[in-house]
C-alpha positions as CSV (number, residue, x, y, z in Angstrom):
1,M,118.3,-157.9,-59.2
2,S,121.5,-155.9,-58.5
3,A,122.6,-154.3,-55.2
4,T,121.1,-151.0,-54.2
5,P,123.3,-148.1,-53.3
6,V,122.6,-148.7,-49.8
7,E,123.7,-152.3,-50.1
8,L,126.9,-151.3,-51.7
9,A,127.7,-148.9,-49.0
10,A,127.1,-151.7,-46.5
11,M,129.3,-154.0,-48.6
12,A,132.2,-151.4,-48.4
13,R,131.7,-151.3,-44.6
14,A,131.7,-155.1,-44.6
15,R,135.0,-155.1,-46.3
16,E,136.4,-152.7,-43.8
17,L,135.4,-154.7,-40.9
18,A,137.0,-157.7,-42.6
19,A,140.2,-155.9,-42.9
20,G,140.1,-154.9,-39.2
21,V,140.4,-158.4,-38.1
22,L,143.1,-159.6,-40.8
23,G,145.7,-161.6,-39.0
24,T,143.4,-162.9,-36.0
25,T,141.2,-165.4,-37.7
26,S,143.4,-168.1,-39.5
27,P,142.8,-170.6,-40.6
28,N,139.3,-169.2,-41.0
29,P,138.6,-166.4,-43.6
30,A,138.4,-162.8,-42.4
31,V,134.8,-161.9,-43.2
32,G,132.7,-158.8,-42.7
33,A,128.9,-158.6,-42.4
34,V,126.3,-155.7,-42.1
35,V,122.7,-156.1,-41.3
36,L,120.3,-153.7,-42.7
37,A,116.6,-153.3,-41.3
38,A,113.7,-153.4,-43.6
39,D,114.0,-149.8,-44.2
40,G,117.7,-150.0,-45.2
41,T,119.1,-148.6,-41.9
42,P,122.3,-150.4,-40.6
43,V,121.4,-152.2,-37.4
44,G,124.2,-154.7,-36.9
45,E,127.8,-155.3,-38.0
46,G,130.4,-157.9,-37.2
47,A,133.6,-159.6,-38.3
48,T,135.0,-163.0,-37.9
49,A,136.1,-163.8,-34.5
50,P,139.3,-166.0,-33.8
51,P,138.9,-169.6,-34.4
52,G,136.1,-171.2,-32.2
53,G,134.4,-167.8,-32.0
54,P,131.3,-166.7,-33.9
55,H,131.3,-165.9,-37.6
56,A,130.8,-162.4,-39.0
57,E,127.1,-163.1,-39.6
58,I,126.4,-164.3,-36.1
59,R,128.1,-161.2,-34.6
60,A,126.1,-158.8,-36.8
61,L,122.8,-160.7,-36.2
62,A,123.3,-160.5,-32.4
63,R,123.8,-156.7,-32.6
64,A,120.6,-156.4,-34.9
65,G,118.4,-158.4,-32.7
66,D,114.7,-158.4,-33.8
67,R,115.5,-155.5,-36.2
68,A,117.0,-158.1,-38.6
69,R,113.6,-159.5,-39.3
70,G,112.6,-158.6,-42.9
71,G,115.9,-157.0,-43.5
72,T,119.0,-157.6,-45.5
73,A,122.3,-159.1,-44.5
74,V,125.3,-157.9,-46.5
75,V,128.4,-160.3,-46.4
76,T,131.8,-160.5,-48.1
77,L,131.6,-164.4,-48.3
78,E,128.8,-166.7,-48.8
79,P,127.4,-167.9,-45.5
80,C,128.5,-171.4,-44.6
81,A,125.9,-174.3,-44.6
82,H,128.1,-176.7,-42.4
83,T,128.5,-177.4,-38.9
84,G,132.1,-177.0,-37.7
85,R,133.2,-175.3,-34.5
86,T,130.1,-173.2,-35.0
87,G,126.7,-173.8,-36.5
88,P,125.7,-173.0,-40.1
89,C,125.5,-169.2,-40.6
90,A,122.8,-169.8,-43.3
91,D,120.6,-171.4,-40.7
92,A,121.1,-168.5,-38.4
93,L,120.1,-166.0,-41.0
94,L,117.0,-168.0,-41.6
95,A,116.2,-167.9,-37.8
96,A,116.6,-164.1,-37.8
97,G,113.9,-163.9,-40.5
98,V,116.2,-161.8,-43.0
99,A,114.5,-161.4,-46.4
100,R,117.5,-160.8,-48.6
101,V,121.3,-161.6,-48.5
102,V,123.8,-159.8,-50.5
103,I,127.2,-161.7,-51.1
104,A,130.4,-160.7,-52.4
105,V,132.4,-164.0,-52.9
106,P,130.6,-167.3,-53.5
107,E,132.1,-170.0,-51.2
108,P,134.8,-172.0,-53.1
109,T,135.0,-175.0,-50.9
110,S,132.8,-178.0,-51.1
111,L,132.8,-178.4,-47.3
112,A,131.2,-175.0,-46.4
113,G,129.2,-174.5,-49.7
114,G,125.6,-174.6,-50.2
115,G,124.6,-171.6,-48.1
116,A,123.2,-169.6,-51.0
117,E,121.2,-172.6,-52.2
118,R,119.8,-173.3,-48.7
119,L,118.7,-169.6,-48.2
120,R,117.0,-169.5,-51.7
121,A,115.2,-172.7,-51.1
122,A,113.7,-171.1,-47.9
123,G,112.5,-168.2,-50.0
124,V,115.3,-165.6,-49.1
125,D,116.4,-163.3,-52.1
126,V,120.1,-163.9,-52.6
127,V,122.4,-161.8,-54.7
128,L,125.8,-163.2,-55.5
129,G,128.9,-161.7,-56.8
130,V,128.5,-158.1,-55.6
131,E,131.8,-156.3,-55.9
132,Q,133.4,-159.6,-55.9
133,A,136.8,-158.7,-57.1
134,Q,137.2,-156.0,-54.4
135,A,136.5,-158.5,-51.6
136,E,138.7,-161.1,-53.2
137,D,141.7,-158.7,-53.4
138,G,141.0,-157.5,-49.7
139,A,140.9,-159.4,-46.5
140,L,139.8,-162.7,-48.2
141,A,143.0,-162.8,-50.3
142,A,145.0,-164.9,-47.9
143,W,142.5,-167.4,-47.3
144,L,141.6,-167.8,-50.9
145,T,145.2,-168.3,-51.7
146,G,145.2,-171.1,-49.2
147,V,142.1,-172.5,-50.7
148,R,143.4,-172.4,-54.2
149,E,147.1,-173.0,-53.8
150,Q,147.4,-174.9,-50.5
151,R,149.8,-172.2,-49.3
152,P,149.9,-169.0,-47.3
153,Q,149.7,-165.8,-49.1
154,V,153.2,-164.1,-49.2
155,V,153.6,-160.3,-48.7
156,W,157.1,-159.2,-49.3
157,K,158.0,-156.1,-47.3
158,A,161.2,-154.1,-48.3
159,A,162.7,-150.7,-47.5
160,G,165.4,-149.0,-49.5
161,T,166.8,-145.7,-50.8
162,L,165.6,-144.2,-54.1
163,D,168.4,-146.0,-55.9
164,G,167.2,-149.4,-54.5
165,R,169.9,-149.9,-51.8
166,V,168.9,-151.5,-48.5
167,A,172.3,-150.9,-46.8
168,A,175.3,-148.5,-47.4
169,A,178.6,-149.8,-48.6
170,D,179.9,-150.4,-45.1
171,G,177.0,-152.5,-44.1
172,S,175.1,-149.9,-42.1
173,S,171.3,-150.2,-42.7
174,R,169.4,-148.9,-39.6
175,W,166.7,-146.5,-40.2
176,V,166.8,-146.2,-43.9
177,T,163.2,-144.9,-43.7
178,G,161.5,-142.5,-41.3
179,P,159.3,-143.1,-38.2
180,E,156.1,-143.1,-40.2
181,A,157.3,-145.8,-42.5
182,R,158.4,-147.9,-39.4
183,A,155.1,-147.5,-37.8
184,A,153.4,-148.7,-40.9
185,V,155.5,-151.8,-40.9
186,H,154.2,-152.7,-37.4
187,R,150.6,-152.2,-38.7
188,L,151.4,-154.4,-41.6
189,R,153.0,-157.2,-39.3
190,A,149.6,-157.1,-37.2
191,T,147.7,-158.2,-40.3
192,C,149.8,-161.3,-40.7
193,D,150.1,-164.8,-39.1
194,A,154.0,-165.2,-39.5
195,V,157.0,-162.8,-40.1
196,V,159.8,-164.6,-41.9
197,V,163.5,-163.7,-42.2
198,G,166.5,-165.5,-43.1
199,S,169.3,-166.2,-40.6
200,G,171.5,-163.8,-42.4
201,T,169.0,-160.9,-41.5
202,A,168.6,-162.4,-38.0
203,L,172.5,-162.2,-37.5
204,A,173.1,-158.9,-39.1
205,D,170.2,-156.9,-37.7
206,D,169.1,-159.0,-34.6
207,P,165.4,-157.9,-35.0
208,Q,162.9,-158.7,-32.5
209,L,160.1,-158.9,-35.1
210,T,157.3,-158.1,-32.9
211,V,154.3,-155.8,-33.3
212,R,154.7,-152.6,-31.4
213,D,152.6,-149.5,-30.8
214,A,153.6,-145.9,-31.1
215,A,155.1,-146.0,-27.6
216,G,157.3,-149.1,-28.3
217,R,155.0,-151.5,-26.4
218,N,154.5,-155.1,-27.6
219,A,150.9,-155.8,-28.8
220,G,148.9,-158.4,-27.2
221,R,148.6,-160.5,-30.2
222,Q,151.9,-161.4,-32.0
223,P,152.5,-163.2,-35.2
224,L,154.7,-166.2,-35.3
225,R,158.4,-165.2,-35.8
226,V,160.0,-167.5,-38.4
227,V,163.8,-167.7,-39.0
228,L,164.9,-169.7,-41.9
229,D,168.2,-171.3,-40.8
230,R,169.3,-174.3,-42.6
231,R,172.8,-174.1,-41.1
232,G,171.9,-173.7,-37.4
233,R,173.7,-170.3,-37.1
234,L,171.0,-168.5,-35.1
235,P,172.6,-168.0,-31.6
236,G,170.5,-168.7,-28.4
237,T,171.1,-164.9,-27.5
238,A,169.0,-163.8,-30.6
239,R,166.2,-161.3,-29.8
240,V,163.7,-163.6,-31.7
241,R,164.3,-166.3,-29.1
242,D,162.8,-164.1,-26.3
243,D,159.5,-164.7,-24.8
244,A,157.9,-161.7,-26.5
245,A,156.2,-163.9,-29.2
246,P,156.2,-167.4,-30.5
247,T,159.3,-168.4,-32.6
248,L,159.9,-171.1,-35.3
249,V,163.4,-171.7,-36.6
250,S,163.0,-173.8,-39.7
251,T,165.5,-175.6,-41.7
252,A,163.3,-175.9,-44.9
253,A,165.2,-176.4,-48.0
254,T,163.0,-174.4,-50.3
255,P,160.7,-171.4,-49.9
256,R,157.9,-173.8,-51.0
257,D,158.9,-176.3,-48.3
258,L,158.8,-173.4,-45.7
259,L,155.4,-172.3,-46.9
260,A,154.0,-175.9,-46.6
261,E,155.5,-176.0,-43.1
262,L,153.7,-173.0,-42.2
263,F,150.5,-173.9,-43.9
264,A,150.3,-177.0,-41.7
265,R,150.5,-174.7,-38.8
266,D,147.3,-172.8,-39.9
267,V,149.4,-169.9,-41.0
268,R,147.5,-168.2,-44.0
269,R,149.2,-164.8,-44.4
270,V,153.1,-164.3,-44.3
271,L,155.1,-161.2,-44.1
272,L,158.5,-161.8,-45.8
273,E,160.9,-159.4,-44.2
274,G,164.0,-161.2,-45.1
275,G,167.0,-159.8,-46.9
276,P,167.7,-159.6,-50.8
277,T,168.8,-163.3,-51.1
278,L,165.7,-164.6,-49.4
279,A,163.4,-162.2,-51.3
280,A,165.0,-163.2,-54.7
281,A,164.4,-166.9,-53.8
282,F,160.7,-166.4,-53.3
283,L,160.4,-164.2,-56.2
284,R,162.1,-166.5,-58.5
285,D,159.8,-169.3,-57.4
286,G,156.7,-167.1,-58.1
287,L,155.7,-167.2,-54.4
288,V,155.3,-163.4,-53.8
289,D,151.7,-162.4,-54.0
290,E,152.0,-158.7,-53.0
291,A,154.9,-156.6,-52.4
292,V,155.1,-153.4,-49.9
293,V,158.0,-151.3,-50.8
294,H,159.1,-148.2,-48.7
295,L,161.3,-145.9,-50.6
296,A,163.3,-143.1,-48.8
297,P,164.4,-140.0,-50.9
298,R,168.1,-140.9,-50.3
299,L,170.8,-142.0,-52.8
300,L,173.8,-144.1,-51.9
301,G,175.1,-145.4,-55.1
302,A,176.4,-148.5,-53.7
303,G,175.7,-151.2,-51.1
304,A,173.2,-154.2,-50.8
305,S,170.4,-154.0,-53.5
306,L,166.7,-154.3,-52.6
307,V,166.6,-157.8,-54.2
308,G,169.2,-160.3,-55.0
309,D,170.0,-162.1,-58.1
310,L,166.8,-163.3,-60.2
311,G,168.7,-165.0,-62.8
312,I,167.5,-162.2,-65.3
313,T,169.9,-161.3,-68.1
314,T,167.8,-159.4,-70.5
315,I,165.1,-156.6,-70.2
316,G,162.4,-158.6,-71.9
317,D,162.6,-161.3,-69.0
318,A,162.2,-158.5,-66.3
319,L,159.7,-159.5,-63.5
320,S,156.8,-157.1,-63.9
321,L,154.7,-155.7,-61.1
322,T,151.5,-153.7,-61.1
323,V,151.3,-150.7,-58.9
324,V,148.2,-150.9,-56.8
325,D,148.6,-147.9,-54.4
326,V,151.1,-145.2,-53.7
327,T,151.0,-143.6,-50.2
328,R,153.2,-140.8,-48.7
329,L,154.5,-141.9,-45.2
330,G,156.0,-138.7,-43.8
331,G,159.1,-138.1,-46.1
332,D,159.0,-141.7,-47.6
333,V,156.7,-143.2,-50.1
334,E,155.0,-146.6,-49.8
335,L,154.3,-148.7,-53.0
336,R,152.0,-151.5,-52.9
337,L,152.5,-153.7,-55.8
338,R,151.4,-157.2,-57.2
339,P,153.7,-159.3,-59.4
340,T,152.3,-160.1,-62.8
341,R,151.7,-163.8,-62.8
342,H,154.1,-165.9,-64.9
343,T,154.4,-169.7,-65.5
344,G,157.6,-171.4,-64.4
345,R,160.5,-170.1,-62.6
346,V,162.3,-166.8,-63.0
347,G,165.9,-167.8,-63.7
348,G,167.8,-169.7,-60.9
349,S,168.4,-173.3,-60.3
350,A,165.7,-175.8,-60.9
351,D,165.7,-177.3,-57.3
352,G,165.1,-173.8,-55.9
353,R,167.6,-174.3,-53.1
354,A,169.0,-170.6,-53.0
355,V,167.0,-169.6,-50.2
356,G,169.4,-167.4,-48.2
357,S,171.8,-168.0,-45.4
């Protein structure tokens, strides 16, 4: 039996809940759950707490209370069947007396798998794969990248003029885009576990790389600030060395090495804010999963390009991207794109060492 319209609406809400906690749950997945009473009325909802806290199903069941009995749980990821820092969510659903569980994404790991099977064995009606693609492309994308590729998801953020310049010929680059676009960057940072720049960007712009609100105040939770500095050029006075957020200065030789270092630190979603050279290194190695590009309606005609040399010499080898969404941000435009997957590297040297300064 397929999902009902009421269950589909609950699944959309569950995805929203999961997106709301993105950046706070790693290395656990950002999951959303909605509990419907027997008559289809929403009676509880929840999303994954930070590590050590309750999973989405547990929080939703707590809010639903006795009203969950005979009802339906709608979840973006298959309820776990193992005991980790918390107990099995499948057992909690059984104890609550739910009669039906609607799931978007089947559990991909052997450790936590088996929840749907356990529920079915106890007589619960289970529906798997409901709007699975939407859930996999949403808040679960970073965690799934970690499961499948053993590395963090990489979101490349760039801002430039209509002709693809991130700085003028004299090097000036501050405020290429307007305040709405800059506010959107802070919201994007808040969804990530780490923000990465190269030492060249750190030296040229001296960014603080924190998440700030509309009044310029630092948020309570901050992602890890990462500076790739193979030559030890970052001064002790750099703003990223202040106490506003944790900072890692890495000497990793390649983008893949850096991602492995971050993955070992439980980072699952990385915002790449480095300059054109660092961006090109990640793109050449096929390590950009999503791009968020802010374009200002300005023309410079000269200056630093949005991305550095990709080693491409003919149009047939161009790196293609799919436009996922287009949004107006004040006078600017935000493009969300996903690179078309390819095999091998895009130009460049075989060892991938051109990772920026």
